[in-house]
C-alpha positions in Angstrom: -22.5 12.4 -31.5 -19.1 14.2 -31.5 -16.1 12.7 -29.7 -15.3 14.8 -26.7 -11.8 15.5 -25.1 -10.3 17.3 -22.2 -6.7 18.7 -22.2 -4.8 19.1 -19.0 -1.6 21.1 -19.5 -0.1 23.8 -17.2 1.8 25.6 -20.0 -0.9 27.7 -21.8 1.0 27.9 -25.1 1.5 24.2 -25.3 -2.1 23.6 -24.4 -3.2 26.0 -27.2 -0.8 24.4 -29.7 -2.1 20.9 -28.8 -5.7 22.0 -29.2 -5.0 23.7 -32.5 -3.3 20.6 -33.9 -6.0 18.3 -32.7 -8.7 20.3 -34.4 -6.7 20.2 -37.7 -6.3 16.5 -37.5 -9.7 15.6 -36.0 -12.2 18.3 -37.0 -15.1 16.4 -35.4 -13.3 16.3 -32.0 -14.9 18.6 -29.4 -12.6 20.0 -26.7 -14.9 20.4 -23.8 -12.3 21.8 -21.4 -8.7 22.8 -21.1 -7.3 23.1 -17.6 -3.9 23.9 -16.1 -3.6 21.7 -13.0 -4.3 18.1 -11.9 -7.1 18.8 -9.4 -9.1 20.7 -12.0 -8.5 17.9 -14.5 -10.0 15.3 -12.2 -12.9 17.5 -11.2 -13.7 18.4 -14.8 -13.2 14.9 -16.1 -15.6 13.4 -13.5 -18.1 16.2 -14.3 -17.9 16.2 -18.1 -17.0 12.5 -18.6 -15.1 13.1 -21.9 -14.2 10.3 -24.3 -10.5 11.2 -24.4 -8.1 12.7 -21.9 -4.8 14.4 -22.8 -2.8 14.5 -19.5 0.5 16.3 -19.0 2.7 14.2 -16.9 4.1 17.1 -14.9 1.5 19.6 -13.6 1.2 21.6 -10.4 -0.4 19.6 -7.6 -1.4 16.3 -9.0 0.7 14.8 -11.9 -0.9 13.3 -14.9 -0.2 9.8 -13.5 -2.0 10.8 -10.2 -4.9 12.2 -12.2 -5.3 8.9 -14.0 -5.1 7.0 -10.8 -7.7 9.3 -9.1 -10.1 8.8 -12.0 -9.6 5.1 -12.0 -10.5 5.0 -8.3 -13.4 7.5 -8.5 -15.0 6.9 -11.9 -18.7 6.1 -11.3 -19.7 2.5 -12.2 -22.9 3.8 -13.8 -21.2 6.6 -15.7 -20.0 6.8 -19.3 -17.2 4.5 -20.5 -13.8 5.4 -18.9 -12.0 7.8 -21.2 -9.0 6.8 -23.3 -5.9 8.4 -21.9 -3.0 10.0 -23.7 -0.1 11.2 -21.6 1.8 14.2 -22.8 5.4 14.1 -21.7 8.9 15.3 -22.4 11.2 12.6 -23.7 11.9 10.0 -21.0 12.7 6.4 -22.1 11.7 5.1 -18.7 8.3 6.7 -18.9 7.6 5.6 -22.4 8.4 2.0 -21.7 6.0 2.1 -18.7 3.2 3.6 -20.8 3.7 1.0 -23.6 3.6 -1.9 -21.1 0.3 -0.7 -19.7 -1.2 0.0 -23.1 -1.6 3.7 -22.7 -0.8 6.1 -25.5 1.5 9.1 -25.3 2.8 12.1 -27.3 6.0 13.9 -26.7 6.6 17.6 -26.1 6.8 19.6 -28.3 3.9 17.9 -30.1 4.8 16.7 -33.6 1.8 16.7 -36.0 2.9 13.4 -37.6 3.1 11.6 -34.2 -0.2 13.2 -33.1 -1.9 12.1 -36.3 -1.0 8.4 -35.5 -2.4 8.9 -31.9 -5.6 10.3 -33.3 -6.0 7.4 -35.7 -5.4 5.0 -32.9 -7.9 6.7 -30.7 -10.6 6.7 -33.4 -10.0 3.0 -34.0 -10.4 2.2 -30.3 -13.5 4.4 -30.0 -15.0 2.6 -33.0 -14.3 -0.8 -31.3 -16.2 0.4 -28.3 -19.4 0.7 -30.3 -19.5 -3.1 -31.1 -22.0 -5.2 -29.1 -19.2 -7.1 -27.3 -17.7 -4.0 -25.9 -20.8 -1.8 -25.5 -20.9 -2.4 -21.7 -17.6 -2.5 -19.9 -16.7 -2.2 -16.2 -13.4 -0.5 -15.2 -11.5 -3.8 -15.0 -9.4 -3.0 -18.1 -8.3 0.4 -17.0 -7.7 -0.7 -13.5 -5.4 -3.5 -14.8 -3.6 -1.0 -16.9 -3.1 1.4 -14.0 -1.8 -1.4 -11.8 0.8 -2.2 -14.5 1.8 1.4 -14.7 2.0 1.9 -11.0 4.0 -1.4 -10.6 6.5 -0.1 -13.2 7.1 2.9 -10.9 6.0 6.4 -11.3 7.6 7.9 -14.5 8.5 11.2 -12.8 10.3 9.3 -9.9 12.2 6.3 -11.4 14.9 6.3 -8.8 12.8 5.3 -5.7 14.6 4.8 -2.5 15.7 1.2 -2.0 13.9 -0.9 0.5 17.3 -1.5 2.0 17.3 2.0 3.4 13.8 2.6 4.6 12.7 5.4 6.9 13.0 4.4 10.6 12.0 7.6 12.4 9.7 10.5 11.6 10.3 14.0 13.0 7.0 15.8 13.4 7.2 19.5 14.3 4.5 21.5 16.1 5.4 25.0 17.2 8.7 24.7 19.0 8.4 21.0 19.6 9.7 18.2 17.5 8.2 14.8 18.2 10.2 11.7 17.3 7.9 9.0 16.0 9.3 5.5 15.5 8.1 4.1 12.2 6.9 0.9 14.0 4.4 3.1 15.9 2.6 4.4 12.8 -0.7 2.7 12.0 -1.4 4.6 8.8 -0.6 7.7 6.8 -3.2 9.9 5.2 -2.8 12.7 2.7 -4.2 16.0 4.1 -3.9 18.9 1.6 -0.1 19.8 1.6 0.5 17.7 4.7 0.4 14.0 5.7 -1.4 12.8 8.8 0.8 10.4 10.7 -1.6 8.3 12.8 -0.4 6.1 15.7 -2.4 4.2 18.3 -2.2 7.1 20.8 -2.4 10.3 18.7 -1.8 11.8 15.3 0.7 14.3 13.9 1.0 16.4 10.8 4.2 16.5 8.7 4.7 18.9 5.8 5.5 16.5 2.9 3.5 14.8 0.2 2.4 11.2 0.4 4.3 10.6 -2.9 7.6 11.8 -1.4 7.0 9.8 1.8 6.2 6.6 -0.1 9.7 6.7 -1.6 11.1 6.3 1.9 8.9 3.6 3.2 9.5 -0.2 3.2 7.0 -1.5 0.6 6.9 -4.8 2.4 5.6 -3.2 5.6 3.6 -0.2 4.3 0.9 -0.8 1.7 -0.7 1.9 -0.4 -4.4 1.1 -0.3 -5.7 4.4 -1.9 -4.0 7.3 -3.6 -4.4 9.2 -0.3 -3.7 6.4 2.3 -0.9 4.1 3.2 -1.3 1.5 6.0 1.2 -0.6 8.0 0.2 -4.1 6.9 0.7 -5.7 10.3 -1.7 -3.2 11.8 -4.6 -4.5 9.6 -7.0 -6.7 11.5 -9.6 -7.6 8.9 -10.4 -6.8 5.3 -14.2 -6.9 4.8 -15.8 -7.0 1.3 -19.4 -5.8 1.0 -22.0 -6.9 -1.6 -20.7 -4.3 -4.2 -17.2 -5.6 -3.8 -15.8 -2.6 -1.9 -13.1 -3.5 0.7 -13.0 -1.9 4.1 -10.1 -2.4 6.6 -10.4 -2.6 10.3 -7.2 -1.8 12.2 -5.6 -3.0 15.5 -5.3 -0.2 18.0 -7.4 2.2 16.0 -11.2 2.5 15.4 -10.8 4.1 12.0 -12.0 2.1 9.0 -10.1 2.5 5.8 -11.5 2.0 2.3 -9.4 0.2 -0.2 -9.6 1.5 -3.8 -10.2 -1.0 -6.6 -6.6 -0.4 -7.8 -5.2 -2.0 -4.7 -7.9 -4.6 -4.0 -5.7 -7.4 -5.3 -3.5 -6.9 -2.2 -6.1 -8.7 -0.2 -6.6 -12.3 -1.3 -7.3 -15.2 1.0 -4.7 -17.9 1.2 
């Protein structure tokens, strides 16, 4: 069977150039899709389950990092092996160090055939290793561990995150002509909602026009824990963390009836003492 790949790159010329170079270097590679934004990359990857993903770091909507995170969270346990990921990025020493620590591969823009040839050889070697009996069946543990390392190193596109010494203390939520001042201590959890973030307190909820990624940079990481790519909870508002037979964690909250699911990427936050 042919090796399959998906390209996610918002610049059409760069995507076409990458595809052409790949087909020269790897004639047996089948490009099953080429998409221009992060949401389409996740949708197509889950649908087609390619062997390799080439993800542009900076794309409209979701970044390449966020695509990888979404796929690590949503990849079906009974699906094909999780794809090998190659990040496509402009030169950024911070990003490259993070990728190397987490054992992801990368190529730089504009793509250089010599460097891409090494990446292709490395991918072919890894794919061959996957056919051995010892690695024929593999859960997502390895990719989850890699994603944890990459996330812990900080998002490559935002290396200068706000210091925990200057966390957000007050949120201003506007609705019509009214601006509501919400003390950060009143927030139970935040949840991504399209181009907005839901700010949920014990009494009510508000919408603010920002991304969860931008908001995270302003929150105290000791008090607010990301438990899913689309959810952040105030840790002292958590009542219990319950694990079912499949290992999935669900949180119950103080002062709120909502139950929040913890993705496998963040399950290690909850360990009994």
